[in-house]
C-alpha positions as CSV (number, residue, x, y, z in Angstrom):
1,X,0.0,0.0,0.0
2,X,1.2,3.5,-0.8
3,X,0.8,6.6,1.3
4,X,-1.8,8.0,-1.1
5,X,-3.9,4.9,-0.8
6,X,-3.6,4.9,3.0
7,X,-4.7,8.6,3.2
8,X,-7.6,8.1,0.7
9,X,-8.8,5.1,2.7
10,X,-8.6,7.0,6.0
11,X,-10.4,10.0,4.4
12,X,-13.1,7.9,2.9
13,X,-13.8,6.0,6.1
14,X,-13.9,9.2,8.2
15,X,-15.9,11.4,5.8
16,X,-19.4,11.9,7.1
17,X,-18.6,10.1,10.4
18,X,-16.7,12.9,12.2
19,X,-16.6,16.7,12.0
20,X,-14.5,18.3,9.3
21,X,-12.1,19.5,12.1
22,X,-11.6,16.0,13.4
23,X,-11.2,14.7,9.8
24,X,-8.5,17.3,9.0
25,X,-6.7,16.9,12.3
26,X,-6.3,13.2,11.8
27,X,-5.4,13.4,8.1
28,X,-2.7,16.0,9.0
29,X,-1.5,13.8,11.9
30,X,-1.1,10.7,9.8
31,X,0.4,12.6,6.9
32,X,3.0,14.2,9.2
33,X,3.7,10.9,11.0
34,X,4.5,9.1,7.8
35,X,6.7,11.9,6.5
36,X,8.6,12.2,9.8
37,X,9.2,8.5,10.0
38,X,10.4,8.4,6.4
39,X,12.8,11.3,7.2
40,X,14.2,9.2,9.9
41,X,15.2,6.7,7.2
42,X,12.3,4.2,7.4
43,X,10.7,3.0,4.2
44,X,7.2,4.1,3.4
45,X,5.9,0.5,3.2
46,X,7.4,-0.3,6.6
47,X,5.7,2.8,8.2
48,X,2.3,1.9,6.6
49,X,2.6,-1.7,7.6
50,X,3.2,-0.6,11.2
51,X,0.1,1.7,11.1
52,X,-2.1,-1.0,9.7
53,X,-5.5,-0.8,8.1
54,X,-6.8,2.8,7.6
55,X,-10.4,1.6,8.1
56,X,-9.5,0.1,11.5
57,X,-7.8,3.4,12.4
58,X,-10.9,5.3,11.2
59,X,-13.2,3.1,13.3
60,X,-11.0,3.9,16.4
61,X,-11.1,7.6,15.6
62,X,-14.9,7.5,15.2
63,X,-15.4,5.6,18.4
64,X,-13.1,7.9,20.3
65,X,-14.8,11.0,18.8
66,X,-18.3,9.7,19.8
67,X,-17.1,8.9,23.4
68,X,-15.3,12.2,23.9
69,X,-17.9,14.4,22.1
70,X,-17.9,17.8,23.9
71,X,-14.3,17.5,25.2
72,X,-12.4,20.8,24.5
73,X,-9.2,19.2,23.2
74,X,-8.9,16.2,20.9
75,X,-6.2,13.6,21.1
76,X,-4.5,15.2,18.2
77,X,-4.4,18.6,19.9
78,X,-2.6,17.0,22.9
79,X,-0.1,15.2,20.6
80,X,0.5,18.3,18.6
81,X,1.1,20.3,21.8
82,X,3.7,17.7,22.8
83,X,5.4,18.2,19.4
84,X,5.4,21.9,19.8
85,X,7.0,21.6,23.3
86,X,9.7,19.2,21.8
87,X,10.2,21.5,18.8
88,X,9.0,18.8,16.3
89,X,5.6,20.3,15.4
90,X,4.3,19.9,11.9
91,X,5.1,23.5,11.0
92,X,8.8,22.7,11.3
93,X,10.8,22.8,8.1
94,X,13.3,19.9,7.8
95,X,16.3,19.7,5.6
96,X,18.5,16.7,5.9
97,X,21.4,15.0,4.2
98,X,23.6,16.6,1.6
99,X,21.2,19.5,1.1
100,X,21.6,20.5,4.8
101,X,25.4,20.2,4.5
102,X,25.5,22.4,1.3
103,X,23.2,25.1,3.0
104,X,25.4,25.0,6.1
105,X,28.6,25.4,4.1
106,X,27.1,28.2,2.1
107,X,26.0,30.0,5.3
108,X,29.5,29.6,6.8
109,X,31.2,30.9,3.6
110,X,28.7,33.8,3.5
111,X,29.4,34.8,7.1
112,X,33.2,34.6,6.4
113,X,32.8,36.8,3.3
114,X,30.7,39.4,5.2
115,X,33.2,39.4,8.1
116,X,36.0,40.0,5.5
117,X,34.1,42.8,3.8
118,X,33.4,44.5,7.1
119,X,37.0,44.1,8.2
120,X,38.4,45.4,4.9
121,X,36.1,48.4,5.1
122,X,37.2,49.2,8.7
123,X,40.9,48.3,8.4
124,X,41.9,51.7,6.8
125,X,40.1,53.6,9.6
126,X,41.6,51.3,12.3
127,X,45.1,51.8,10.9
128,X,44.7,55.6,11.0
129,X,43.5,55.3,14.6
130,X,46.4,53.1,15.6
131,X,48.9,55.3,13.9
132,X,47.4,58.4,15.5
133,X,47.5,56.8,18.9
134,X,51.2,55.8,18.4
135,X,52.1,59.3,17.3
136,X,50.3,60.8,20.3
137,X,52.1,58.3,22.6
138,X,55.5,59.2,21.2
139,X,54.8,62.9,21.4
140,X,53.7,62.6,25.1
141,X,56.9,60.7,25.9
142,X,59.0,63.3,24.2
143,X,57.2,66.1,26.1
144,X,57.9,64.4,29.4
């Protein structure tokens, strides 16, 4: 089973059974979960096999929703809050592998270039200040 098939199966099983908010929360949750697990190096098939049948998941969601109807926070809200506290919320932007290394190297090189440009701009002024200070120090010694 592919991710798209899993998500379609879950959506079809939940549509009309739960509110639009609960439907979207759960679709977002499972989409994010699959993507995060794959970024950790797991294969899509492995993740989907672990999750199991989307219709069974939908039945559990429907049962939970009917039992907790009227509760202010859903299970997904609690899980999302834990993600936010850990800094792994679904709004995070992940870059891994060689792309991350290239971006990091470019950032370091850029910072070095900026530092060099600032230094080359300030160096003439610094040399004038240093020379002036040396001349003043020599003149003071000669006066004493």
